[in-house]
C-alpha positions in Angstrom: -15.3 3.9 -31.6 -14.0 1.2 -30.3 -14.2 1.2 -26.2 -12.0 -0.6 -23.9 -12.9 -0.9 -20.2 -10.8 -1.8 -17.1 -10.7 -2.5 -13.2 -8.8 -1.7 -10.6 -8.4 -0.6 -7.0 -5.5 1.5 -7.7 -4.6 2.1 -4.7 -1.2 4.1 -4.3 -1.0 4.7 -7.7 2.3 3.6 -8.8 4.0 3.0 -12.3 2.7 -0.6 -12.4 -0.8 0.6 -12.9 0.4 3.4 -15.2 1.6 0.8 -17.8 -1.5 -1.1 -17.3 -3.6 1.6 -18.3 -1.3 2.7 -21.5 -1.0 -0.8 -22.6 -5.4 -1.1 -22.3 -5.5 2.6 -23.8 -4.0 1.3 -27.1 -6.4 -1.6 -27.5 -9.0 0.7 -28.8 -10.0 4.6 -28.8 -11.7 5.1 -25.5 -10.9 4.1 -22.4 -13.0 3.7 -19.6 -11.9 2.6 -16.3 -13.7 1.5 -13.4 -12.7 2.2 -9.6 -13.9 -0.4 -7.2 -15.4 1.4 -4.0 -14.6 1.4 -0.5 -17.5 -1.3 0.3 -17.0 -3.2 -2.8 -13.1 -3.6 -2.0 -14.0 -5.0 2.1 -16.9 -7.3 0.6 -13.7 -8.7 -1.1 -11.5 -9.2 1.7 -9.7 -6.2 0.8 -9.0 -4.4 3.9 -5.3 -3.0 3.6 -6.4 -0.3 0.7 -4.6 2.8 2.5 -6.3 5.7 -0.2 -10.2 6.6 -0.2 -12.3 5.9 -3.3 -12.2 9.7 -3.9 -8.2 10.0 -3.8 -7.8 7.0 -5.8 -10.3 8.3 -8.5 -8.6 11.3 -8.7 -5.1 9.9 -9.3 -6.3 7.9 -12.0 -7.9 11.1 -13.8 -4.8 12.8 -13.1 -2.7 10.1 -15.1 -4.6 11.2 -18.4 -4.9 8.3 -20.0 -8.7 7.3 -18.6 -11.3 8.9 -21.0 -14.0 8.3 -18.5 -13.7 7.2 -14.5 -16.6 5.0 -13.1 -17.0 3.6 -9.8 -17.3 -0.5 -9.3 -20.1 -1.2 -6.6 -20.9 -4.6 -6.6 -20.5 -8.0 -8.0 -21.6 -8.9 -11.5 -21.6 -4.9 -12.5 -18.9 -5.9 -15.1 -21.6 -7.4 -17.4 -23.6 -4.4 -16.6 -21.1 -1.9 -17.9 -20.3 -3.9 -21.1 -23.7 -3.9 -21.9 -24.3 -0.1 -20.8 -21.5 1.5 -22.2 -21.0 -0.6 -25.8 -17.7 -2.0 -24.2 -15.8 -3.7 -27.5 -12.8 -4.7 -25.5 -12.1 -6.0 -21.6 -8.7 -5.6 -20.2 -7.2 -6.7 -17.1 -3.8 -7.7 -16.0 -2.4 -10.9 -16.6 -2.7 -12.3 -12.7 -6.3 -12.7 -13.3 -5.7 -15.0 -16.0 -8.7 -17.0 -16.7 -10.8 -15.6 -14.1 -13.0 -13.4 -16.4 -13.1 -16.0 -19.5 -17.1 -15.5 -19.0 -17.2 -12.0 -20.5 -15.9 -13.2 -23.4 -19.3 -13.9 -24.4 -19.9 -10.0 -24.1 -16.9 -8.6 -25.9 -13.3 -9.5 -26.5 -11.2 -10.2 -23.2 -7.4 -8.9 -23.1 -5.2 -10.2 -20.0 -2.4 -7.9 -20.2 1.3 -8.7 -19.3 1.8 -7.1 -15.7 5.0 -4.9 -14.7 7.2 -6.9 -12.6 8.5 -6.2 -9.4 6.1 -3.2 -8.1 2.6 -3.8 -6.5 0.3 -1.4 -4.4 0.8 -4.8 -1.7 4.5 -4.7 -1.9 4.5 -0.8 -1.6 2.1 -1.1 1.9 4.7 -3.7 3.0 8.0 -2.2 2.4 6.7 0.5 4.6 7.8 0.6 8.4 5.8 -1.9 10.1 4.3 -0.3 13.9 5.2 -3.4 16.0 2.3 -3.5 18.6 2.7 -5.0 22.6 -0.6 -6.5 23.8 -1.6 -6.9 27.0 -4.2 -8.6 28.9 -5.5 -12.1 29.3 -9.1 -11.8 28.0 -9.8 -13.9 25.0 -9.8 -11.0 22.7 -6.0 -10.6 23.1 -6.1 -13.9 21.2 -8.2 -12.3 18.2 -6.3 -9.8 18.2 -2.8 -11.6 17.2 -4.8 -13.2 15.0 -6.6 -11.0 13.1 -3.3 -8.8 13.0 -2.2 -11.3 10.6 -4.4 -9.8 7.8 -3.3 -6.2 8.3 -0.3 -4.7 6.4 1.9 -2.7 8.5 1.1 -4.6 11.8 3.5 -6.8 13.5 2.3 -7.8 17.0 5.8 -8.0 18.7 5.1 -9.3 22.5 2.8 -9.6 25.2 2.1 -8.4 29.0 0.0 -11.0 31.3 -0.6 -11.7 34.4 -1.5 -14.9 33.5 1.7 -16.8 32.3 -0.1 -20.0 32.0 -2.1 -17.8 29.4 0.7 -16.4 27.5 2.8 -20.1 27.2 -0.1 -22.1 26.1 -1.7 -19.3 23.7 0.9 -17.3 22.2 4.2 -17.7 19.9 5.8 -14.3 20.0 9.1 -13.2 20.5 8.5 -11.7 24.0 6.2 -12.6 26.6 6.5 -11.0 29.9 4.8 -10.0 33.0 6.5 -6.6 33.1 4.8 -4.0 31.4 7.7 -2.0 31.0 9.5 -4.4 29.5 6.9 -4.6 27.1 6.6 -1.1 25.9 10.4 -0.7 25.6 10.4 -2.9 22.6 7.1 -1.7 20.7 5.6 1.3 18.7 2.2 1.2 20.1 -0.1 -1.2 22.6 -3.3 -3.0 22.6 -4.2 -2.7 26.1 -7.1 -5.6 27.1 -6.1 -5.9 30.6 -8.6 -5.4 33.8 -10.9 -2.3 33.3 -9.2 -0.9 36.7 -5.5 -1.3 35.4 -6.3 0.5 31.7 -5.8 4.1 33.1 -2.2 2.9 34.6 -1.3 1.0 31.5 -2.5 3.7 29.0 -0.7 6.6 30.9 2.6 4.5 31.1 2.1 4.1 27.5 1.6 7.3 26.6 4.0 9.2 28.6 6.7 7.1 27.0 5.4 7.9 23.4 3.6 5.0 22.5 0.0 5.0 20.5 -2.6 2.9 22.4 -5.7 1.0 21.4 -7.9 0.2 24.3 -10.5 -2.1 25.1 -13.3 0.0 26.3 -14.3 1.5 28.4 -10.8 3.2 28.4 -11.3 4.0 32.1 -13.5 4.0 34.9 -14.1 7.9 34.7 -14.9 10.4 32.4 -12.2 12.7 34.1 -9.6 10.1 34.1 -10.6 9.4 30.2 -10.3 13.4 29.8 -7.2 13.5 31.1 -5.7 10.6 28.9 -7.1 11.9 25.4 -5.4 15.2 26.5 -2.2 13.5 27.2 -2.0 11.8 24.1 -2.6 15.2 22.2 0.4 16.4 23.9 2.9 13.5 23.4 1.1 13.3 19.4 0.3 10.1 19.9 -2.8 8.3 19.1 -5.7 7.0 21.8 -8.5 4.8 20.3 -11.4 3.3 21.9 -11.5 -0.2 20.6 -15.3 -1.5 19.9 -15.0 -3.6 17.3 -18.6 -3.0 16.2 -18.3 0.6 15.5 -16.0 -0.5 12.5 -18.1 -3.1 11.1 -19.7 -2.2 7.6 -23.3 -3.1 8.5 -23.1 -0.9 11.6 -21.7 2.2 10.0 -24.3 1.5 6.9 -27.4 1.3 9.7 -26.0 4.3 11.6 -26.2 6.2 8.3 -29.7 5.2 7.4 -31.1 6.2 10.0 -29.6 9.6 10.5 -30.8 9.9 6.6 -34.3 9.8 8.1 -35.4 6.8 6.5 -37.3 5.8 9.9 -38.1 9.2 10.8 -37.1 10.8 14.1 -35.7 8.5 16.5 -37.6 8.1 19.5 -36.2 4.8 21.0 -33.4 2.7 21.0 -33.1 -1.0 22.5 -29.6 -2.6 22.8 -29.4 -6.2 24.8 -26.0 -7.7 25.1 -25.3 -10.6 27.4 -23.0 -13.6 27.3 -22.6 -17.2 29.6 -19.0 -17.0 30.3 -17.9 -20.9 31.1 -14.5 -22.5 31.5 -13.2 -25.6 29.4 -15.4 -28.1 31.4 -18.6 -25.9 30.5 -18.7 -24.7 34.4 -19.7 -20.9 34.8 -16.5 -18.8 35.5 -17.2 -16.4 38.7 -14.8 -13.7 38.0 -13.9 -13.3 34.4 -11.0 -11.4 34.6 -12.7 -9.0 36.6 -14.7 -8.1 33.9 -18.3 -7.3 35.1 -21.6 -7.1 33.0 -21.3 -3.5 32.7 -17.7 -3.4 32.1 -17.8 -6.4 29.6 -20.7 -4.8 27.7 -22.1 -1.5 29.0 -19.4 0.1 26.1 -21.0 -2.2 23.2 -24.5 -1.5 24.4 -24.3 2.1 25.1 -22.6 2.8 21.9 -25.6 3.0 19.2 -27.6 4.9 22.1 -24.7 7.6 22.1 -24.0 7.9 18.2 -27.9 8.0 17.7 -29.1 10.2 20.4 -26.1 11.7 22.0 -24.6 11.9 25.2 -26.5 14.5 26.8 -29.6 13.0 28.2 -31.7 14.0 30.8 -32.3 11.5 33.4 -30.1 8.0 34.0 -31.3 5.1 36.0 -29.1 2.0 36.4 -30.4 -1.3 37.8 -28.0 -4.0 38.8 -28.4 -7.7 40.1 -24.5 -8.3 41.9 -23.7 -11.7 42.4 -23.7 -12.2 46.3 -19.6 -12.8 46.5 -18.6 -9.5 45.1 -20.1 -6.2 45.6 -18.8 -5.1 42.1 -19.7 -7.7 40.1 -22.8 -7.1 38.0 -24.3 -10.3 36.7 -26.8 -8.2 35.0 -27.8 -4.5 34.7 -30.5 -2.4 33.2 -29.6 1.2 32.1 -32.5 3.6 31.2 -31.8 7.1 29.8 -34.4 10.1 28.8 -33.8 12.4 26.1 -35.8 15.4 25.1 -38.3 13.3 23.0 -36.8 10.0 23.3 -35.8 7.3 25.8 -33.3 4.3 25.5 -32.8 1.0 27.2 -29.5 -1.0 27.6 -29.5 -4.5 28.8 -26.0 -6.0 29.6 -25.2 -9.7 31.3 -22.1 -11.6 32.2 -23.8 -14.9 33.6 -26.9 -14.0 32.1 -28.4 -15.0 29.0 -31.4 -13.0 26.5 -31.6 -12.3 23.2 -29.3 -9.9 21.8 -31.3 -8.0 19.6 -30.9 -4.0 18.4 -34.1 -1.9 17.8 -34.2 1.3 16.8 -37.6 2.6 16.6 -38.8 6.1 14.3 -41.8 7.8 13.9 -41.7 6.5 10.3 -40.7 3.3 10.6 -37.6 1.3 12.9 -34.7 -1.1 12.1 -34.2 -4.5 13.4 -30.8 -5.7 13.7 -31.1 -9.9 15.0 -28.6 -11.2 17.5 -26.2 -10.9 18.0 -26.4 -7.6 16.8 -22.8 -6.2 17.6 -21.3 -8.7 15.2 -24.1 -8.9 12.1 -23.7 -8.7 8.8 -27.4 -8.0 8.1 -30.1 -5.5 9.2 -33.6 -4.7 8.3 -35.5 -1.3 8.1 -38.9 -2.0 8.5 -42.6 0.0 7.7 -46.3 -0.5 8.5 -46.4 -1.2 4.6 -44.5 -4.1 4.5 -43.9 -3.7 0.9 -41.6 -1.4 1.8 -39.3 -3.0 3.8 -35.8 -3.7 3.0 -33.3 -5.6 3.9 -29.1 -5.1 4.1 -26.2 -7.4 3.7 -22.4 -6.5 4.3 -19.5 -8.5 4.3 -18.1 -8.8 8.0 -14.5 -10.3 8.5 -12.9 -11.1 11.7 -16.1 -9.2 13.9 -14.7 -6.1 13.3 -11.6 -6.5 14.7 -9.4 -6.9 11.5 -11.2 -2.9 10.6 -10.4 -1.6 14.0 -6.7 -2.1 13.5 -6.3 -1.0 9.9 -8.3 2.2 11.4 -5.6 2.3 14.0 -2.5 1.6 11.9 -3.9 4.2 9.4 -4.6 7.0 12.1 -0.7 6.4 13.0 0.6 6.8 10.0 -1.6 10.1 9.5 -0.7 11.2 12.9 -4.2 12.0 12.9 -7.1 9.7 14.6 -9.7 8.6 12.7 -12.8 9.1 14.9 -14.9 6.6 14.5 -15.8 6.8 18.1 -16.1 10.3 19.2 -14.2 11.1 22.3 -17.2 12.5 24.2 -18.8 9.0 23.7 -15.9 7.4 25.2 -16.2 9.9 28.1 -19.9 9.0 28.7 -19.0 5.5 28.2 -16.3 5.4 31.0 -18.8 7.4 33.5 -21.6 5.1 33.1 -20.0 1.9 33.6 -18.4 3.2 36.7 -21.3 2.6 38.6 -21.1 -0.8 39.0 -16.9 -0.7 39.5 -16.0 0.4 42.5 -12.4 -1.6 43.0 -9.5 1.1 42.7 -7.4 1.2 39.7 -3.6 -0.4 40.4 -0.5 0.4 39.1 1.3 -2.1 36.4 4.9 -3.7 37.4 
């Protein structure tokens, strides 16, 4: 029996895919099709895949052309598969010509002509783009604009900011305005990174006008306002998502799964540290960083692993803060202690104070260590009393997780169903906790 193998993502299976499979099938008696896993696609920079691996595998099977479907999960697997399955012919599209010549040492390599005029990328691009407007003045606004270029179906249309100089200097966009109403008239969705005290008003106005919202956490400065906005989003049929980039990174999500699988036993402690020194171009420390104090800037990130692993129903909470002498609600450092039934958590945040930004999760059988800066890590360790059992995990991280966050937002809009990476109850609890050091009243956007 002559065995043939081919590989692909097979996202949004189309006629071109089917023609390739038909050509590969004719090269032998038995066709094995390798479908790339979500993690492997992401590690190769393919973040725009619309369908899950399960759906893609199902679509390939339903063509009736594959005698066997396997999953490709790691670099170098092709050689392992050729040996394992006794492959005679490796077939791949002509657009990969020369790339897999090295496999000629193990079997015959055939590059198949591709069907012109059709591809998954083209199909994704042909879908109506979601026009997104950004509002705010923080550096993350610029990052979002840059990262959006990697996401199919996303188009940054304009920016609204109180800082006209910031807009003119940093952005080349069709629309630049200080009037939020003007921005939302021209977009389908809004990315909110304005001052925390402005979030509620910006989100409410956007939702009332039928616009989807991705908002830098905290969504608001009170749990009740957060709940109100989620209810309004449901009523309007809009997506409202909490933007904490860490939640969308592969390493972080895999770390959560390892903990929840019981690998380190029962979690008894979560200790997270998030700090930064904000400086201007001259190296001088900025007193106000656009009204983002320590709790606003870092509280949501620090609280995320605590609430995702231990839940939001803690028994006791204590917050200790050091405030700047010039502003009663600008904490340069805060420490949050939470007590649960059988567990404790400590979160340290600083905006103007620097400490080692580690995450340590202690369990009854072992612990997880995520080195600084843990909130954008591509690496973590699972450690045990017996060091021989220790394991290190590495995952690709592009764009600090922001591009994955945008992809999730776009997919939620397309499917009309929010991808709940961050549970609403967690968003509400973050708002409630962060509000402790934010006493200034909210304002209404122009």
